[in-house]
C-alpha atoms as a printed R data frame, in Angstrom:
   type eleno elety resid chain resno       x       y      z
1  ATOM     1    CA   UNK     A     1  29.966  26.567  2.407
2  ATOM     2    CA   UNK     A     2  26.981  27.153  0.153
3  ATOM     3    CA   UNK     A     3  28.052  24.417 -2.245
4  ATOM     4    CA   UNK     A     4  28.345  21.959  0.659
5  ATOM     5    CA   UNK     A     5  24.785  22.754  1.789
6  ATOM     6    CA   UNK     A     6  23.580  22.266 -1.773
7  ATOM     7    CA   UNK     A     7  25.362  18.921 -1.938
8  ATOM     8    CA   UNK     A     8  23.721  17.758  1.309
9  ATOM     9    CA   UNK     A     9  20.315  18.895  0.072
10 ATOM    10    CA   UNK     A    10  20.761  17.059 -3.220
11 ATOM    11    CA   UNK     A    11  21.898  13.886 -1.449
12 ATOM    12    CA   UNK     A    12  18.924  14.025  0.919
13 ATOM    13    CA   UNK     A    13  16.513  14.448 -1.994
14 ATOM    14    CA   UNK     A    14  18.152  11.581 -3.887
15 ATOM    15    CA   UNK     A    15  17.945   9.310 -0.848
16 ATOM    16    CA   UNK     A    16  14.268  10.201 -0.357
17 ATOM    17    CA   UNK     A    17  13.479   9.541 -4.008
18 ATOM    18    CA   UNK     A    18  15.288   6.198 -3.854
19 ATOM    19    CA   UNK     A    19  13.378   5.199 -0.713
20 ATOM    20    CA   UNK     A    20  10.032   6.149 -2.279
21 ATOM    21    CA   UNK     A    21  10.907   4.147 -5.406
22 ATOM    22    CA   UNK     A    22  11.853   1.069 -3.377
23 ATOM    23    CA   UNK     A    23   8.646   1.197 -1.327
24 ATOM    24    CA   UNK     A    24   6.503   1.643 -4.447
25 ATOM    25    CA   UNK     A    25   8.284  -1.234 -6.195
26 ATOM    26    CA   UNK     A    26   7.908  -3.576 -3.228
27 ATOM    27    CA   UNK     A    27   4.208  -2.760 -2.857
28 ATOM    28    CA   UNK     A    28   3.693  -3.481 -6.566
29 ATOM    29    CA   UNK     A    29   5.535  -6.785 -6.289
30 ATOM    30    CA   UNK     A    30   3.527  -7.751 -3.218
31 ATOM    31    CA   UNK     A    31   0.210  -6.928 -4.850
32 ATOM    32    CA   UNK     A    32   1.013  -8.910 -8.002
33 ATOM    33    CA   UNK     A    33   2.703 -11.890 -6.318
34 ATOM    34    CA   UNK     A    34  -0.259 -14.259 -6.751
35 ATOM    35    CA   UNK     A    35  -2.870 -14.645 -9.457
36 ATOM    36    CA   UNK     A    36  -6.177 -12.814 -8.971
37 ATOM    37    CA   UNK     A    37  -8.711 -15.017 -7.210
38 ATOM    38    CA   UNK     A    38  -6.071 -17.222 -5.596
39 ATOM    39    CA   UNK     A    39  -4.683 -17.099 -2.101
40 ATOM    40    CA   UNK     A    40  -1.057 -17.052 -1.100
41 ATOM    41    CA   UNK     A    41   0.176 -20.037  0.890
42 ATOM    42    CA   UNK     A    42   0.195 -19.413  4.609
43 ATOM    43    CA   UNK     A    43  -2.283 -16.532  4.622
44 ATOM    44    CA   UNK     A    44  -5.146 -16.985  7.047
45 ATOM    45    CA   UNK     A    45  -8.438 -15.386  6.045
46 ATOM    46    CA   UNK     A    46  -9.831 -15.570  9.579
47 ATOM    47    CA   UNK     A    47  -7.871 -12.489 10.631
48 ATOM    48    CA   UNK     A    48  -8.896 -10.467  7.583
49 ATOM    49    CA   UNK     A    49 -12.038  -8.408  8.053
50 ATOM    50    CA   UNK     A    50 -14.841  -9.002  5.587
51 ATOM    51    CA   UNK     A    51 -15.278  -6.443  2.843
52 ATOM    52    CA   UNK     A    52 -18.509  -5.062  4.277
53 ATOM    53    CA   UNK     A    53 -16.717  -4.083  7.479
54 ATOM    54    CA   UNK     A    54 -14.614  -1.601  5.527
55 ATOM    55    CA   UNK     A    55 -17.031  -0.312  2.895
56 ATOM    56    CA   UNK     A    56 -20.613   0.733  3.509
57 ATOM    57    CA   UNK     A    57 -23.248  -0.998  5.582
58 ATOM    58    CA   UNK     A    58 -23.302  -4.767  6.210
59 ATOM    59    CA   UNK     A    59 -26.792  -4.940  4.661
60 ATOM    60    CA   UNK     A    60 -28.376  -2.813  1.984
61 ATOM    61    CA   UNK     A    61 -30.483   0.102  3.178
62 ATOM    62    CA   UNK     A    62 -34.254  -0.429  3.147
63 ATOM    63    CA   UNK     A    63 -36.442   2.370  1.873
64 ATOM    64    CA   UNK     A    64 -39.645   2.765  3.905
65 ATOM    65    CA   UNK     A    65 -42.633   4.844  2.811
């Protein structure tokens, strides 16, 4: 019975590793599908938030004495 549990554990780990590898490969292929600075056909930029909405303030901070 112990060898059967070990077999199931090994199969579960192998399936998890395969799934992680597939997801990582697909994300790499998606990120490198178009040249940098170009836009994929059919992608609308109106639904994408501007960069300043995600990182930092929309305007630079002003230092006041």
